[in-house]
C-alpha positions in Angstrom: 0.0 0.0 0.0 1.2 3.5 -0.8 0.2 6.3 1.6 0.3 9.9 0.4 -1.4 13.4 0.6 -2.9 15.0 -2.3 -3.0 18.8 -3.1 -6.1 19.3 -1.0 -4.4 17.8 2.0 -6.4 14.6 1.8 -4.7 11.4 3.1 -4.9 8.6 0.4 -3.8 5.0 0.1 -3.3 3.1 -3.1 -3.0 -0.6 -3.1 -0.4 -2.0 -5.4 -1.4 -5.4 -7.0 1.8 -7.4 -6.6 1.8 -11.1 -7.1 4.8 -13.2 -6.0 4.5 -16.5 -8.1 6.0 -19.7 -6.9 6.2 -22.6 -9.4 5.8 -26.1 -7.9 8.9 -27.6 -6.4 7.6 -31.1 -7.2 4.7 -32.8 -8.9 3.9 -36.5 -7.9 1.5 -38.9 -9.5 0.1 -42.1 -7.9 -2.9 -44.4 -7.7 -4.7 -43.8 -4.4 -4.4 -46.9 -2.0 -3.3 -49.2 -4.8 -0.1 -50.9 -6.1 0.5 -53.7 -8.5 -1.7 -55.1 -11.4 -5.2 -53.6 -12.0 -8.3 -55.3 -13.3 -10.6 -54.2 -16.1 -14.0 -53.1 -15.1 -12.7 -51.7 -11.7 -12.6 -48.0 -10.8 -9.4 -46.4 -9.4 -8.3 -43.0 -8.4 -5.4 -41.1 -9.8 -4.0 -38.5 -7.4 -1.6 -35.6 -8.6 0.1 -33.8 -5.7 1.5 -30.3 -6.4 3.9 -29.1 -3.7 4.6 -25.5 -2.7 2.8 -23.4 -5.5 1.6 -19.9 -5.4 -0.9 -18.5 -6.2 -2.7 -21.8 -6.6 -5.8 -20.1 -8.1 -3.7 -19.7 -11.3 -2.7 -23.3 -11.3 -4.1 -25.8 -13.9 -3.5 -29.6 -13.5 -3.9 -31.9 -16.5 -4.1 -35.7 -16.3 -2.7 -37.7 -19.2 -2.6 -41.3 -20.6 0.1 -41.4 -23.0 -0.4 -38.3 -25.1 -4.2 -38.2 -24.5 -5.4 -35.6 -22.1 -7.9 -37.1 -19.8 -9.1 -34.0 -17.8 -8.1 -30.6 -16.5 -8.7 -29.4 -12.9 -8.2 -26.2 -11.0 -8.2 -25.3 -7.4 -10.9 -23.3 -5.6 -8.5 -21.8 -3.0 -7.7 -18.1 -3.1 -4.7 -18.1 -0.8 -1.6 -16.3 -2.1 0.8 -18.3 0.2 2.7 -21.3 -1.3 0.6 -24.4 -0.6 0.6 -28.1 -1.3 -2.6 -29.5 -2.9 -3.7 -33.0 -4.3 -6.0 -33.2 -7.3 -7.8 -36.4 -8.0 -9.4 -38.2 -11.0 -11.5 -41.3 -11.0 -11.1 -43.7 -13.8 -12.9 -46.9 -14.8 -10.3 -49.0 -16.5 -11.0 -51.1 -19.5 -8.6 -53.7 -21.2 -7.3 -50.9 -23.5 -6.6 -48.4 -20.8 -3.1 -49.8 -19.9 0.1 -47.8 -20.3 1.8 -44.7 -19.1 -0.1 -42.1 -16.9 1.3 -38.8 -15.9 0.0 -35.2 -14.8 1.2 -31.7 -15.5 1.0 -28.5 -13.4 1.0 -25.2 -15.2 1.1 -21.9 -13.5 -0.5 -19.3 -15.8 -0.4 -15.7 -14.7 -1.7 -14.3 -17.9 -0.1 -11.9 -20.3 1.8 -10.2 -17.6 3.3 -13.3 -16.0 6.3 -15.3 -17.3 6.1 -16.5 -20.8 5.8 -19.3 -21.5 4.1 -20.2 -18.2 6.1 -22.4 -16.0 5.1 -26.1 -16.3 6.2 -29.0 -14.0 5.3 -32.6 -14.9 5.2 -35.7 -12.8 6.8 -39.0 -13.2 5.4 -41.6 -15.4 3.5 -44.6 -13.8 2.5 -47.7 -15.7 -1.0 -49.3 -15.3 -0.9 -53.0 -16.0 -4.6 -53.9 -16.7 -5.5 -57.6 -16.2 -8.5 -59.0 -18.1 -9.9 -62.4 -18.7 -9.5 -64.1 -22.1 -11.5 -62.8 -25.0 -12.0 -65.0 -28.1 -11.1 -63.3 -31.3 -13.9 -65.0 -33.1 -17.4 -65.7 -32.1 -17.8 -67.7 -28.9 -21.0 -69.4 -30.2 -20.6 -73.1 -30.8 -19.7 -74.1 -34.4 -20.7 -77.1 -36.5 -18.2 -78.2 -39.1 -18.4 -81.0 -41.7 -15.3 -82.4 -43.0 -14.6 -85.3 -45.4 -12.7 -88.4 -44.2 -9.0 -88.0 -45.1 -9.1 -84.2 -45.4 -7.3 -81.9 -42.9 -9.2 -80.3 -39.9 -8.3 -76.8 -38.6 -10.1 -75.5 -35.4 -9.2 -71.9 -34.3 -9.6 -70.9 -30.7 -7.2 -67.8 -30.6 -8.0 -65.2 -28.0 -6.3 -62.3 -26.1 -6.0 -61.6 -22.4 -3.7 -60.4 -19.7 -1.8 -62.4 -18.3 -1.4 -64.5 -21.5 -3.9 -67.3 -21.5 -3.4 -71.0 -21.7 -5.3 -73.4 -23.9 -6.7 -77.0 -23.0 -8.4 -78.9 -25.6 -10.9 -81.8 -25.1 -11.1 -84.2 -28.1 -13.6 -87.0 -28.9 -10.9 -89.4 -29.8 -8.5 -90.4 -27.0 -5.9 -91.7 -29.5 -4.9 -88.2 -30.4 -2.1 -86.5 -28.5 -3.0 -83.7 -26.1 -3.1 -80.2 -27.7 -2.1 -77.1 -25.7 -2.0 -74.4 -28.4 -4.7 -72.1 -29.8 -5.1 -74.0 -33.0 -5.9 -77.6 -33.5 -4.7 -79.3 -36.7 -5.4 -82.8 -37.8 -3.7 -83.6 -41.2 -6.1 -86.4 -42.2 -9.3 -87.1 -40.3 -10.7 -90.5 -39.6 -14.2 -91.6 -38.7 -13.1 -91.6 -35.0 -12.5 -87.9 -35.1 -16.1 -86.9 -35.4 -17.7 -85.5 -32.3 -17.6 -82.5 -29.9 -14.3 -80.6 -29.3 -14.0 -78.1 -26.5 -11.3 -75.4 -26.2 -10.9 -74.0 -22.6 -9.0 -70.8 -22.4 -8.1 -69.4 -19.1 -5.7 -67.1 -17.1 -5.7 -65.9 -13.5 -8.6 -63.6 -14.1 -11.1 -65.8 -15.7 -11.9 -68.4 -18.5 -13.9 -68.9 -21.5 -14.9 -72.0 -23.5 -15.2 -72.5 -27.2 -17.1 -75.6 -28.6 -16.9 -77.2 -32.0 -19.1 -80.1 -33.3 -17.3 -82.0 -36.1 -19.1 -84.3 -38.5 -17.0 -86.6 -40.6 -18.4 -87.8 -43.9 -17.3 -90.5 -46.4 -16.1 -89.4 -49.8 -18.3 -91.7 -52.0 -16.7 -90.5 -55.1 -13.5 -92.4 -54.2 -15.6 -95.6 -53.6 -17.5 -95.2 -56.9 -14.2 -94.7 -58.8 -12.7 -97.7 -57.2 -15.9 -99.9 -58.0 -15.9 -98.7 -61.6 -12.1 -99.6 -62.0 -12.7 -103.0 -60.3 -15.5 -103.8 -62.8 -13.3 -102.7 -65.7 -10.5 -104.8 -64.5 -12.8 -107.7 -63.9 -14.3 -107.4 -67.4 -11.0 -107.3 -68.9 -10.0 -110.5 -67.2 -13.3 -112.2 -68.2 -12.6 -111.2 -71.9 -9.1 -112.3 -71.7 -10.0 -115.7 -70.4 -12.9 -116.1 -73.0 -10.5 -115.0 -75.8 -7.8 -117.5 -74.8 -10.3 -120.3 -74.4 -11.7 -119.6 -77.7 -8.4 -119.6 -79.5 -7.4 -122.7 -77.8 -10.6 -124.5 -78.8 -10.1 -123.5 -82.4 -6.5 -124.7 -82.4 -7.6 -128.0 -80.9 -10.3 -128.5 -83.4 
């Protein structure tokens, strides 16, 4: 305040608008009351703590996932003293929300303040989101018809975190156990018909995909075989008849 006397001997006071700004000395980001892996479908709280900043009314805090801004927040406090304040943001995680999270504190005093405005960023924290296996194709049961002797391919590919394991149940006990996402039989037999089940699981959950396989006989091969046999038999009969006929004539 400036005290002075004007020409009419009046006592006057002028208030001088002086702002002493103080950029944050540190910005820290964490998940409230949580550590370790997270789970899709659950809600968590990000907290960004800004230490010793003034005036906090001019502070803007932004939350980020990667390069995507999630939200901006400001304080309602009007104190001019350096203070520490924590800003929070609730997030409902999905399987695609894993990655790096960070926050940014910017002290913007307008055109008369420092340019560019001072910015302090937090450290990066990684969200590892666990979710149960999800099939890449439809989970509905499938019915497949395959010809005897042809190959059979059944696909049970899925994604999940942690990486899922696969367990197949086959109608034929003579086949070796299969632990991959794809079942391949190079040449099916009649005993390969029936129901196949693929169990996909990890520590979060499981899902099952079922297939019903019908093995049909290729009658074209049988027909061709019968025709060939008839032709061969007819040729033999003709040859026998022809030889007997010639032998009869020579004997006569």
